C-alpha positions as CSV (number, residue, x, y, z in Angstrom):
1,M,-20.0,-30.5,-33.6
2,R,-17.2,-29.9,-31.1
3,L,-18.7,-29.8,-27.6
4,S,-17.3,-27.6,-24.8
5,P,-16.1,-29.5,-21.7
6,A,-19.2,-28.3,-19.7
7,L,-21.5,-29.7,-22.4
8,L,-19.5,-32.9,-22.6
9,K,-20.1,-33.4,-18.9
10,V,-23.8,-32.7,-19.3
11,R,-24.1,-35.3,-22.1
12,F,-22.2,-37.8,-20.0
13,C,-24.4,-37.3,-16.9
14,K,-27.6,-37.4,-18.9
15,A,-26.5,-40.6,-20.6
16,H,-25.5,-42.1,-17.3
17,L,-28.8,-41.3,-15.6
18,Q,-30.7,-42.8,-18.6
19,K,-28.7,-46.0,-18.2
20,M,-29.4,-46.1,-14.5
21,H,-33.1,-45.5,-14.9
22,G,-34.0,-47.9,-17.7
23,G,-33.6,-45.5,-20.7
24,R,-35.4,-42.6,-19.1
25,T,-33.8,-39.6,-17.5
26,A,-34.5,-39.1,-13.8
27,V,-36.4,-35.9,-13.1
28,T,-33.9,-34.7,-10.5
29,G,-30.9,-35.5,-12.8
30,F,-32.5,-33.7,-15.8
31,R,-33.1,-30.6,-13.7
32,L,-29.5,-30.6,-12.6
33,I,-28.2,-31.0,-16.1
34,R,-30.5,-28.2,-17.4
35,T,-29.6,-25.9,-14.6
36,L,-25.8,-26.5,-14.9
37,A,-25.9,-25.9,-18.7
38,A,-27.5,-22.5,-18.2
39,T,-25.7,-21.1,-15.2
40,S,-22.2,-20.9,-13.7
41,F,-20.8,-20.4,-10.2
42,Q,-18.9,-17.3,-9.6
43,P,-16.0,-16.9,-9.1
44,M,-15.5,-20.7,-9.3
45,T,-15.8,-22.5,-12.6
46,Q,-16.5,-26.1,-11.8
47,Q,-20.1,-27.1,-12.6
48,I,-20.3,-30.7,-11.7
49,Q,-17.9,-33.5,-11.1
50,N,-16.5,-35.2,-14.2
51,F,-16.8,-38.9,-13.5
52,E,-15.1,-40.0,-16.7
53,V,-11.9,-42.0,-16.3
54,K,-8.9,-39.7,-16.2
55,G,-5.3,-40.5,-16.9
56,G,-4.3,-44.0,-17.9
57,P,-1.4,-46.0,-19.5
58,Q,-2.0,-44.3,-22.8
59,F,-0.6,-41.1,-21.5
60,G,2.9,-42.6,-20.8
61,R,2.9,-44.5,-24.1
62,A,2.1,-41.3,-26.1
63,H,4.1,-38.8,-24.2
64,L,7.2,-40.5,-22.9
65,P,8.9,-40.4,-26.4
66,L,8.1,-36.7,-26.7
67,L,9.6,-36.0,-23.2
68,R,12.7,-38.0,-23.9
69,A,13.2,-36.0,-27.2
70,A,12.9,-32.8,-25.2
71,L,15.4,-34.0,-22.6
72,S,17.9,-35.0,-25.3
73,A,17.6,-31.5,-26.9
74,A,18.2,-29.9,-23.5
75,G,21.3,-32.0,-22.9
76,L,19.7,-34.0,-20.0
77,D,19.9,-37.7,-19.2
78,G,16.8,-37.6,-17.0
79,F,14.2,-35.4,-15.4
80,I,12.3,-35.4,-12.0
81,I,8.6,-34.8,-12.1
82,P,6.8,-34.0,-8.9
83,H,3.0,-33.8,-8.5
84,E,3.2,-30.2,-7.2
85,D,2.8,-27.1,-9.2
86,E,4.5,-23.7,-8.7
87,Y,2.2,-22.9,-5.8
88,N,2.3,-26.2,-4.0
89,N,-1.5,-26.6,-4.6
90,E,-3.5,-29.7,-3.6
91,Y,-5.8,-29.2,-6.6
92,L,-4.0,-28.4,-9.8
93,P,-5.1,-26.3,-12.8
94,A,-5.1,-28.2,-16.0
95,N,-1.9,-26.7,-17.3
96,A,0.0,-27.9,-14.2
97,E,-1.0,-31.6,-14.5
98,R,2.5,-32.5,-15.6
99,L,2.7,-35.8,-13.7
100,M,-0.5,-37.0,-15.3
101,W,0.7,-35.9,-18.8
102,A,3.9,-37.9,-18.4
103,T,2.7,-41.0,-16.7
104,G,-1.1,-41.2,-16.7
105,F,-1.3,-41.1,-12.9
106,T,-4.0,-38.9,-11.4
107,G,-3.5,-39.3,-7.6
108,S,-3.0,-36.3,-5.3
109,A,0.4,-37.4,-4.2
110,G,3.1,-38.9,-6.4
111,A,6.2,-38.3,-8.5
112,A,8.2,-39.7,-11.3
113,I,11.7,-39.8,-12.7
114,V,12.2,-40.3,-16.5
115,M,15.7,-41.3,-17.7
116,S,16.7,-41.8,-21.3
117,D,16.4,-45.6,-21.0
118,R,14.3,-46.2,-17.8
119,A,11.7,-44.5,-15.6
120,A,10.0,-44.9,-12.3
121,A,6.6,-43.8,-10.8
122,F,6.4,-43.1,-7.1
123,V,3.2,-43.3,-4.9
124,D,2.3,-43.7,-1.3
125,G,0.2,-46.5,0.3
126,R,-3.1,-44.9,-0.8
127,Y,-2.3,-45.4,-4.4
128,T,-0.6,-48.8,-4.7
129,E,-3.6,-50.2,-6.7
130,Q,-4.4,-47.1,-8.6
131,V,-0.9,-46.7,-10.0
132,K,-1.1,-50.2,-11.5
133,S,-4.2,-49.3,-13.5
134,Q,-3.0,-46.0,-14.7
135,V,0.8,-46.3,-15.3
136,D,2.2,-48.7,-17.8
137,P,4.5,-51.2,-16.0
138,E,6.4,-51.8,-19.2
139,L,7.4,-48.1,-19.2
140,F,7.7,-47.4,-15.5
141,E,8.8,-49.4,-12.4
142,Y,6.6,-48.7,-9.4
143,A,8.4,-47.3,-6.3
144,D,7.4,-46.2,-2.8
145,L,7.2,-42.4,-2.4
146,V,7.6,-42.2,1.3
147,E,10.2,-44.8,2.4
148,F,12.3,-45.0,-0.8
149,G,11.4,-41.8,-2.6
150,I,13.2,-40.0,-5.5
151,A,16.4,-39.6,-3.5
152,G,16.5,-43.4,-2.7
153,W,15.9,-44.3,-6.4
154,I,18.7,-41.9,-7.6
155,R,21.1,-43.3,-5.0
156,A,20.4,-46.8,-6.2
157,N,19.9,-46.4,-9.9
158,A,21.6,-43.2,-11.2
159,K,24.8,-43.8,-13.2
160,P,28.0,-41.8,-12.9
161,R,28.1,-38.6,-15.0
162,E,24.4,-38.7,-15.7
163,V,22.8,-35.2,-15.7
164,I,19.3,-35.2,-14.1
165,G,17.2,-32.1,-14.6
166,Y,14.6,-30.6,-12.3
167,D,12.4,-27.5,-12.3
168,P,13.3,-25.6,-9.2
169,R,9.9,-23.9,-9.1
170,L,8.3,-27.3,-8.4
171,H,10.4,-28.5,-5.5
172,S,11.0,-27.5,-1.9
173,P,14.6,-26.6,-1.0
174,D,14.7,-29.4,1.7
175,A,13.6,-32.0,-0.8
176,M,16.2,-30.9,-3.3
177,A,19.0,-31.0,-0.7
178,K,18.2,-34.7,-0.1
179,I,18.1,-35.4,-3.9
180,E,21.3,-33.5,-4.4
181,A,23.1,-35.6,-1.8
182,A,21.8,-38.8,-3.4
183,A,22.9,-37.8,-6.8
184,K,26.4,-36.9,-5.6
185,K,26.7,-40.3,-3.9
186,A,25.8,-42.0,-7.2
187,G,28.2,-39.9,-9.1
188,A,25.5,-38.1,-11.0
189,S,24.6,-34.4,-11.0
190,L,21.5,-32.3,-10.9
191,K,20.8,-29.4,-13.2
192,A,18.1,-26.7,-12.6
193,V,16.3,-25.8,-15.8
194,D,14.8,-22.4,-16.7
195,V,12.2,-24.0,-19.0
196,N,10.5,-27.2,-18.0
197,P,11.0,-29.8,-20.8
198,I,7.4,-31.1,-20.2
199,D,6.1,-27.7,-21.0
200,T,8.1,-27.8,-24.2
201,A,7.0,-31.3,-25.2
202,W,3.3,-30.8,-24.2
203,E,2.0,-29.5,-27.5
204,D,-1.7,-29.0,-26.5
205,R,-1.0,-27.8,-23.0
206,P,-3.9,-25.7,-21.6
207,T,-3.3,-22.1,-21.0
208,P,-2.8,-20.9,-17.4
209,P,-6.0,-19.9,-15.6
210,R,-6.9,-16.2,-15.6
211,A,-10.0,-16.1,-13.4
212,K,-11.1,-12.7,-12.1
213,V,-10.1,-11.9,-8.5
214,H,-12.7,-10.3,-6.3
215,P,-12.6,-8.7,-2.8
216,H,-13.8,-10.8,0.1
217,P,-16.3,-8.7,2.0
218,L,-15.2,-7.2,5.3
219,E,-18.3,-8.5,7.1
220,L,-17.2,-12.0,6.2
221,A,-13.5,-11.5,6.6
222,G,-13.9,-9.8,10.0
223,E,-10.7,-7.7,9.6
224,D,-9.6,-5.2,7.0
225,H,-6.6,-6.4,4.9
226,S,-4.7,-3.3,5.9
227,E,-4.9,-4.3,9.6
228,K,-3.9,-7.9,8.7
229,R,-0.9,-6.6,6.8
230,R,0.3,-4.3,9.6
231,R,-0.3,-6.9,12.3
232,I,1.6,-9.7,10.5
233,G,4.3,-7.2,9.3
234,A,4.9,-6.3,12.9
235,D,5.4,-10.1,13.7
236,V,7.9,-10.3,10.8
237,E,9.8,-7.3,12.2
238,E,9.7,-8.7,15.8
239,D,11.4,-11.9,14.4
240,G,14.2,-9.8,13.0
241,A,13.2,-9.8,9.3
242,D,12.7,-6.9,6.9
243,A,10.2,-8.7,4.7
244,A,8.4,-12.0,4.2
245,I,7.8,-14.0,1.0
246,I,4.2,-15.3,0.6
247,T,3.8,-17.9,-2.1
248,E,0.9,-20.0,-0.6
249,P,-2.2,-18.9,-2.6
250,A,-4.5,-19.4,0.4
251,S,-2.3,-17.1,2.5
252,I,-2.5,-14.5,-0.2
253,A,-6.2,-14.8,-0.4
254,W,-6.6,-14.4,3.3
255,L,-4.0,-11.7,3.8
256,F,-5.4,-9.4,1.1
257,N,-9.1,-10.4,1.6
258,L,-9.3,-11.7,-2.0
259,R,-10.9,-14.7,-3.6
260,G,-10.3,-16.1,-7.1
261,G,-11.2,-19.0,-9.3
262,D,-7.9,-20.3,-10.7
263,V,-8.2,-23.7,-9.1
264,S,-11.2,-26.1,-8.9
265,C,-12.9,-26.6,-5.5
266,T,-10.9,-23.8,-3.8
267,P,-11.3,-20.0,-4.6
268,L,-7.6,-19.3,-5.0
269,P,-6.0,-16.4,-6.8
270,L,-2.7,-17.8,-8.1
271,S,-0.1,-15.2,-7.4
272,A,2.8,-14.3,-5.1
273,A,3.6,-11.4,-2.7
274,I,6.3,-9.7,-0.7
275,L,5.1,-8.3,2.6
276,E,7.3,-5.7,4.2
277,K,7.7,-5.2,8.0
278,D,5.7,-2.0,8.0
279,G,2.7,-3.7,6.4
280,R,3.2,-2.5,2.8
281,A,3.2,-5.2,0.2
282,T,3.7,-6.0,-3.4
283,L,1.3,-8.4,-5.0
284,F,2.6,-10.1,-8.2
285,I,-0.5,-11.0,-10.2
286,E,-1.5,-10.9,-13.8
287,D,-3.3,-7.7,-14.7
288,E,-6.1,-9.4,-16.5
289,K,-7.2,-11.1,-13.3
290,L,-7.9,-7.7,-11.6
291,T,-11.1,-5.6,-11.8
292,D,-11.4,-1.9,-11.0
293,E,-13.2,-3.0,-7.8
294,T,-10.2,-5.2,-6.8
295,R,-7.7,-2.5,-7.4
296,G,-9.7,0.0,-5.3
297,H,-10.0,-2.6,-2.6
298,L,-6.2,-3.1,-2.4
299,G,-5.5,0.6,-2.1
300,N,-2.2,2.5,-2.2
301,E,-0.3,0.4,0.3
302,V,-0.3,-2.6,-2.1
303,A,1.8,-2.3,-5.2
304,L,0.6,-4.4,-8.2
305,R,3.1,-6.0,-10.6
306,P,2.7,-8.8,-13.1
307,E,3.7,-12.2,-11.8
308,T,6.4,-12.5,-14.4
309,E,8.2,-9.8,-12.4
310,F,8.3,-11.8,-9.2
311,G,11.9,-12.8,-9.8
312,D,12.9,-9.2,-10.2
313,G,11.1,-8.4,-6.9
314,L,13.1,-11.1,-5.1
315,K,16.4,-9.8,-6.6
316,A,15.6,-6.3,-5.3
317,L,15.9,-7.6,-1.7
318,T,19.6,-7.4,-1.7
319,G,21.0,-7.0,1.8
320,K,17.6,-7.5,3.4
321,T,16.8,-10.2,5.9
322,V,13.9,-12.1,4.3
323,R,11.6,-14.6,5.9
324,V,10.7,-17.5,3.7
325,D,9.0,-20.8,4.4
326,P,10.8,-23.9,3.0
327,A,7.6,-25.9,3.3
328,T,5.6,-23.6,0.9
329,S,8.1,-21.7,-1.1
330,S,10.1,-23.4,-3.9
331,A,13.8,-24.0,-4.3
332,W,13.7,-21.4,-7.1
333,V,12.7,-18.7,-4.5
334,F,15.5,-19.6,-2.2
335,Q,18.0,-19.8,-5.1
336,T,16.9,-16.4,-6.4
337,L,17.1,-14.7,-3.0
338,D,20.5,-16.3,-2.2
339,G,21.8,-15.1,-5.6
340,A,20.6,-11.6,-4.8
341,G,22.6,-11.5,-1.6
342,A,19.6,-11.5,0.7
343,E,19.9,-13.0,4.2
344,L,17.4,-15.9,4.4
345,Q,15.4,-16.5,7.5
346,R,13.9,-20.0,7.2
347,K,10.7,-19.8,9.2
348,P,7.0,-20.8,8.7
349,D,4.7,-18.7,6.6
350,P,3.7,-15.8,9.0
351,V,0.2,-15.9,7.6
352,A,-0.5,-19.6,8.3
353,L,-1.2,-19.4,12.0
354,P,-3.2,-16.2,12.1
355,K,-5.3,-17.6,9.1
356,A,-6.0,-20.8,11.0
357,C,-7.3,-18.9,14.1
358,K,-10.7,-17.8,12.8
359,N,-12.1,-14.5,14.2
360,S,-15.7,-14.2,15.4
361,A,-17.0,-13.1,12.0
362,E,-15.4,-16.2,10.3
363,I,-16.7,-18.5,13.0
364,E,-20.2,-17.1,12.7
365,G,-20.1,-17.3,8.9
366,S,-19.0,-21.0,9.2
367,K,-21.9,-21.8,11.5
368,K,-24.4,-20.3,9.0
369,A,-22.7,-22.1,6.1
370,H,-22.9,-25.4,7.9
371,I,-26.6,-25.0,8.7
372,R,-27.3,-24.2,5.0
373,D,-25.2,-27.2,3.9
374,G,-26.8,-29.4,6.6
375,A,-30.2,-28.8,5.2
376,A,-29.0,-29.9,1.7
377,L,-27.3,-32.9,3.2
378,V,-30.4,-33.9,5.1
379,R,-32.4,-33.9,1.9
380,F,-29.8,-36.2,0.5
381,L,-29.8,-38.5,3.6
382,H,-33.6,-38.7,3.4
383,W,-33.2,-39.7,-0.3
384,L,-30.7,-42.4,0.7
385,D,-33.1,-43.8,3.2
386,T,-36.0,-43.9,0.7
387,D,-35.4,-43.9,-3.0
388,A,-31.8,-45.2,-2.9
389,Q,-32.8,-48.2,-0.8
390,S,-34.0,-50.0,-4.0
391,G,-30.5,-51.2,-4.8
392,D,-30.7,-49.8,-8.3
393,V,-28.8,-46.5,-7.7
394,D,-25.0,-46.4,-8.2
395,E,-22.3,-44.2,-6.8
396,I,-22.3,-41.7,-9.7
397,A,-26.1,-41.2,-9.5
398,A,-25.8,-40.8,-5.8
399,A,-23.1,-38.2,-6.1
400,I,-25.1,-36.3,-8.7
401,Q,-28.1,-36.4,-6.5
402,L,-26.1,-34.9,-3.6
403,E,-24.8,-32.1,-5.9
404,T,-28.4,-31.5,-7.0
405,F,-29.5,-30.7,-3.4
406,R,-26.4,-28.6,-2.8
407,K,-27.0,-26.6,-6.0
408,Q,-30.4,-25.7,-4.8
409,T,-28.7,-23.6,-2.1
410,P,-28.3,-20.2,-3.8
411,E,-25.2,-19.3,-1.9
412,L,-23.2,-22.3,-3.1
413,K,-20.1,-21.4,-5.1
414,D,-18.6,-24.9,-5.7
415,I,-18.1,-28.2,-4.1
416,S,-15.1,-28.1,-1.7
417,F,-13.5,-31.3,-3.1
418,E,-14.5,-34.2,-5.4
419,T,-17.2,-36.2,-3.6
420,I,-16.2,-39.5,-2.2
421,S,-19.2,-41.7,-3.1
422,A,-18.3,-45.2,-2.1
423,A,-20.5,-48.3,-2.0
424,G,-19.7,-51.6,-0.4
425,P,-16.0,-52.6,-0.9
426,N,-15.2,-49.2,-2.5
427,G,-15.8,-47.7,0.9
428,A,-12.7,-49.5,2.2
429,F,-10.5,-47.1,0.2
430,P,-10.5,-43.9,2.3
431,H,-9.5,-41.7,-0.6
432,Y,-11.7,-43.4,-3.2
433,R,-12.8,-41.4,-6.3
434,V,-15.7,-42.8,-8.3
435,N,-15.5,-42.9,-12.1
436,T,-17.3,-44.7,-14.9
437,A,-15.0,-47.7,-14.6
438,S,-15.2,-48.2,-10.9
439,T,-18.8,-47.2,-10.0
440,R,-20.9,-49.8,-8.0
441,R,-24.5,-50.0,-7.1
442,L,-25.7,-49.2,-3.6
443,E,-26.7,-52.8,-3.0
444,R,-29.0,-53.9,-0.2
445,G,-27.2,-55.4,2.8
446,S,-24.2,-53.1,2.3
447,L,-22.9,-49.8,3.6
448,Y,-22.5,-46.5,1.6
449,L,-19.9,-43.9,2.6
450,V,-20.2,-40.4,1.4
451,D,-17.6,-37.7,2.1
452,S,-18.4,-34.3,0.6
453,G,-18.5,-30.6,1.1
454,G,-19.4,-27.2,-0.3
455,Q,-17.8,-23.8,-0.7
456,Y,-19.9,-20.9,0.4
457,P,-18.9,-17.2,0.7
458,D,-19.1,-17.4,4.5
459,G,-17.6,-20.9,5.1
460,T,-16.2,-24.2,3.8
461,T,-17.8,-27.5,4.7
462,D,-16.6,-31.1,4.9
463,V,-18.7,-33.9,6.2
464,T,-18.8,-37.7,6.1
465,R,-21.7,-40.0,6.8
466,T,-22.1,-43.7,6.6
467,V,-25.5,-45.1,5.7
468,P,-26.9,-48.7,5.6
469,I,-28.6,-49.8,2.4
470,G,-31.0,-52.4,3.6
471,D,-30.5,-53.9,7.0
472,P,-27.0,-53.7,8.5
473,T,-25.4,-56.7,10.0
474,A,-24.4,-56.9,13.7
475,E,-20.8,-56.6,12.7
476,M,-21.4,-53.4,10.8
477,R,-23.3,-51.9,13.8
478,R,-20.4,-52.9,16.1
479,H,-17.7,-51.4,14.0
480,F,-19.7,-48.3,13.3
481,T,-20.3,-47.8,17.1
482,L,-16.7,-48.2,17.9
483,V,-15.9,-45.4,15.4
484,L,-18.7,-43.4,16.9
485,K,-17.3,-43.8,20.4
486,G,-14.0,-42.4,19.2
487,H,-15.8,-39.5,17.5
488,I,-17.7,-38.7,20.6
489,A,-14.5,-38.8,22.8
490,L,-12.8,-36.3,20.5
491,S,-15.9,-34.1,20.4
492,Q,-16.3,-33.7,24.2
493,I,-12.7,-33.6,25.4
494,R,-11.5,-30.7,27.5
495,F,-7.8,-29.9,27.2
496,P,-5.4,-27.3,28.6
497,E,-3.8,-24.5,26.5
498,G,-0.7,-25.6,24.7
499,T,-2.2,-29.0,23.7
500,T,-1.4,-30.2,20.2
501,G,-3.6,-32.4,18.0
502,S,-1.1,-35.2,18.3
503,A,-1.8,-35.4,22.0
504,L,-5.6,-35.9,21.3
505,D,-5.4,-38.3,18.4
506,V,-5.4,-41.4,20.6
507,L,-8.9,-40.4,22.0
508,A,-10.5,-41.2,18.6
509,R,-8.6,-44.4,18.1
510,A,-8.8,-45.9,21.6
511,P,-12.1,-47.7,21.2
512,L,-10.8,-49.3,18.0
513,W,-7.4,-50.1,19.5
514,N,-9.1,-51.9,22.4
515,E,-10.7,-54.3,19.8
516,G,-7.6,-54.7,17.7
517,F,-8.5,-52.2,14.9
518,D,-7.1,-48.9,13.6
519,Y,-7.3,-46.7,10.5
520,D,-4.4,-45.5,8.4
521,H,-5.2,-41.8,8.0
522,G,-5.1,-38.7,10.2
523,T,-8.0,-38.0,12.5
524,G,-8.3,-34.3,11.8
525,H,-7.2,-31.6,9.4
526,G,-7.7,-27.8,9.5
527,V,-10.3,-26.1,7.3
528,G,-10.2,-22.6,5.8
529,S,-12.8,-19.9,5.8
530,Y,-14.1,-20.0,2.2
531,L,-10.7,-21.4,1.4
532,G,-9.0,-24.8,1.3
533,V,-10.8,-27.8,2.8
534,H,-7.4,-28.9,4.0
535,E,-5.5,-26.2,5.9
536,G,-2.6,-26.2,8.3
537,P,-0.6,-25.7,10.4
538,Q,-2.7,-27.6,13.0
539,R,-3.8,-31.2,12.6
540,I,-4.9,-34.2,14.7
541,S,-2.9,-37.3,13.8
542,K,-0.4,-39.8,15.0
543,A,2.4,-37.8,13.4
544,P,4.0,-35.4,15.7
545,N,2.8,-31.8,15.3
546,A,4.2,-28.9,17.3
547,I,1.3,-26.5,16.7
548,A,-0.9,-26.1,19.7
549,L,-4.7,-25.9,19.2
550,K,-5.9,-22.4,19.7
551,P,-9.4,-20.8,19.9
552,G,-10.9,-20.3,16.5
553,M,-9.1,-23.1,14.8
554,I,-11.4,-25.4,12.7
555,V,-10.5,-29.0,12.6
556,S,-12.2,-32.2,11.3
557,N,-13.0,-35.1,13.6
558,E,-13.1,-38.2,11.3
559,P,-12.2,-41.6,12.8
560,G,-12.9,-44.6,10.6
561,Y,-12.8,-48.3,10.1
562,Y,-12.1,-50.1,6.8
563,K,-12.8,-53.7,6.1
564,V,-11.0,-54.5,2.9
565,G,-13.2,-56.2,0.3
566,D,-16.4,-55.4,2.3
567,Y,-17.1,-51.9,3.5
568,G,-15.8,-48.6,4.9
569,I,-17.0,-46.6,7.9
570,R,-16.2,-42.9,8.6
571,I,-18.0,-40.3,10.7
572,E,-16.7,-36.8,10.1
573,N,-17.8,-33.5,11.6
574,L,-16.0,-30.2,11.5
575,Q,-15.6,-28.5,14.9
576,F,-13.8,-25.4,16.2
577,V,-11.7,-24.8,19.2
578,T,-13.3,-22.6,21.9
579,D,-12.8,-21.7,25.5
580,A,-14.3,-24.3,27.8
581,A,-16.3,-23.4,30.9
582,P,-14.2,-23.3,34.1
583,V,-14.3,-26.5,36.2
584,P,-14.9,-25.8,39.9
585,G,-11.6,-26.3,41.7
586,G,-9.6,-26.5,38.5
587,D,-6.5,-24.4,38.2
588,R,-5.9,-24.5,34.4
589,K,-7.5,-22.6,31.6
590,M,-9.2,-25.3,29.4
591,L,-10.3,-25.4,25.8
592,G,-12.8,-27.6,24.1
593,F,-14.6,-28.2,20.8
594,E,-17.9,-27.0,19.4
595,A,-19.5,-28.8,16.5
596,L,-20.1,-27.0,13.2
597,T,-21.4,-29.8,11.1
598,M,-25.2,-30.3,11.4
599,A,-26.3,-33.7,10.1
600,P,-27.8,-36.7,11.9
601,I,-25.8,-39.9,12.5
602,H,-27.7,-42.9,11.2
603,R,-29.7,-44.5,14.0
604,A,-29.8,-48.0,12.5
605,L,-26.0,-48.3,12.7
606,V,-25.8,-47.4,16.4
607,D,-25.5,-50.3,18.9
608,T,-26.6,-48.5,22.1
609,T,-25.3,-51.4,24.2
610,L,-21.8,-50.3,23.4
611,L,-22.3,-46.7,24.5
612,S,-22.1,-45.3,28.0
613,G,-24.7,-43.0,29.5
614,A,-22.4,-40.0,28.9
615,E,-21.9,-41.0,25.2
616,L,-25.7,-41.4,24.7
617,Q,-26.2,-38.0,26.3
618,W,-23.7,-36.4,23.9
619,L,-25.4,-38.1,20.9
620,D,-28.9,-37.0,22.0
621,A,-27.7,-33.4,22.7
622,Y,-26.0,-33.3,19.3
623,H,-29.2,-34.6,17.5
624,A,-31.3,-32.1,19.4
625,D,-29.1,-29.3,18.1
626,V,-29.3,-30.6,14.6
627,K,-33.0,-30.8,14.7
628,A,-33.4,-27.3,16.2
629,K,-31.1,-25.7,13.6
630,L,-32.2,-27.5,10.5
631,L,-36.0,-28.1,10.9
632,P,-36.9,-24.5,10.1
633,L,-35.3,-25.0,6.6
634,L,-37.1,-28.2,5.8
635,D,-40.7,-29.3,5.2
636,G,-42.9,-32.2,4.3
637,D,-41.5,-35.7,4.3
638,V,-37.9,-34.5,4.8
639,A,-38.9,-32.6,7.9
640,D,-40.7,-35.7,9.3
641,W,-37.7,-37.8,8.5
642,L,-35.4,-35.5,10.3
643,V,-37.5,-35.5,13.5
644,K,-37.4,-39.4,13.5
645,A,-33.7,-39.4,12.7
646,C,-33.0,-37.2,15.7
647,E,-35.2,-39.0,18.3
648,P,-33.4,-39.5,21.6
649,F,-31.6,-42.8,22.2
650,Q,-31.6,-42.7,26.0
651,G,-34.4,-45.0,27.1
652,A,-34.7,-46.5,23.6
653,T,-34.6,-50.3,23.2
654,P,-31.3,-51.5,21.7
């Protein structure tokens, strides 16, 4: 019997739980499997994480000959393969996993170039080990994505008169300009293709997603889409443009108050739009995604056309000044507009900043979502402190258990990203993804790091907690507390209007820097409102960022420490920017942060001798808030555990 993907996942999870529990299925695991086999999240489709190993060297071995045959038929000597799809998505639908199909690599950032007689796979520092296990070194050389990149490889390796193809729908115009210059210097040439040769060679390629699109309720959106369109259209006109091109799916979802299910973990409707300066718009979306309710919701000011006609819509902008974002719209969009005789205005997506500044309804919804999510997380943290202390549980079983507790929340639509469930040395990889080949047991005397989140109609959550399995060492407690000090510093800072996240990043790192440590990832990213768990344009990181933090922006606060070969530590809360109370005698308007995430920070890892009185005061106040908001949703042993987990530190014996 041929099983559906959902049932295959069910069988795998049941078999894994039986293995973990001595041949019998854990009660909680069986309930999860039975529930997921009988129900589905709407509008999302993901039921449970698939922990099977994805990708691998066999992909390149099987598919590279097919791709090279397609290149030869198209008259190409090579082809550039980015990770991105036509929408620049973080999570790709199955039909857009072209890089994985060609190479076997499954990371979230990468690229490849395939020539008739050689090939290279490009990754950044996060994936230097993963690429070795997934991409055949006899078929591909490994190259650095950031410092060297595709342009650097072409400059050094392309031969005169070689013709290298690319799909202009998958590349930004700025990236292509650099690659074009590199090819010219090498004596090679680039050729844009109308049909991607991978799509030709990929015989069993999945069909594009066609999930139904639903209106996002006004009480959750906080503003009618007609008002949004007119407000942002006025901004477009003020900047001297007649229209703006919107190709970022999250921007379309927010602008039109729509949510879809075309992409796992994020409720996106894959589509494109043209917004005119008077607020009228054309939405290019496949008809089968639309319901009568959605059509009525959009009204007469939004024209509906199939996405296949997006090119025609761009060509009709002849003589118009058109705003288009080179960071989110593809080279194909720019080429089409330029060919139509439009005047291009290269500026950021006009929806991005308004979307990032959440209104009162969105903030209130996020608060409620985080309380709901916090109750589920506390049940899991209680389980970690009790059942999981045996040393017999592994990373997959722990991730399944966490999803069990989240699934018991009726409002849950999906997880917001694949759970990072990392025990011991695996925790030292900040972007670790567990699978059947890598899973480790949560052994006593180790640390367990879990980074996870949920999608709810009123908010998106993202939280990381680090938990000891058995007794932590003094070194673990010291490193954890240094991370905690940075987390607290960023939580309680006051800052003047106009401050960017780059100016605040050092606060989270300073306690680690003082001891000779650091972490190699950003400190904070934006988060959407029942949208992407990673959202711009704001961020908190070492990298320069010109976007000032504004009231209503949601950002993560997630410093960490990673001891390679031993353990990882990260503490992550989501928090939003809000007006700070005036300071007597001050002469500047100040902003601050308010925590959204509600989950205790593990007491056994806190070395109070390293914390100041003000830091202990913040920690006690935070735990008091957690207890007050979550205790009404809990009972029994879990409620008792939460009370103890939130006991005040001040006055406690170190």
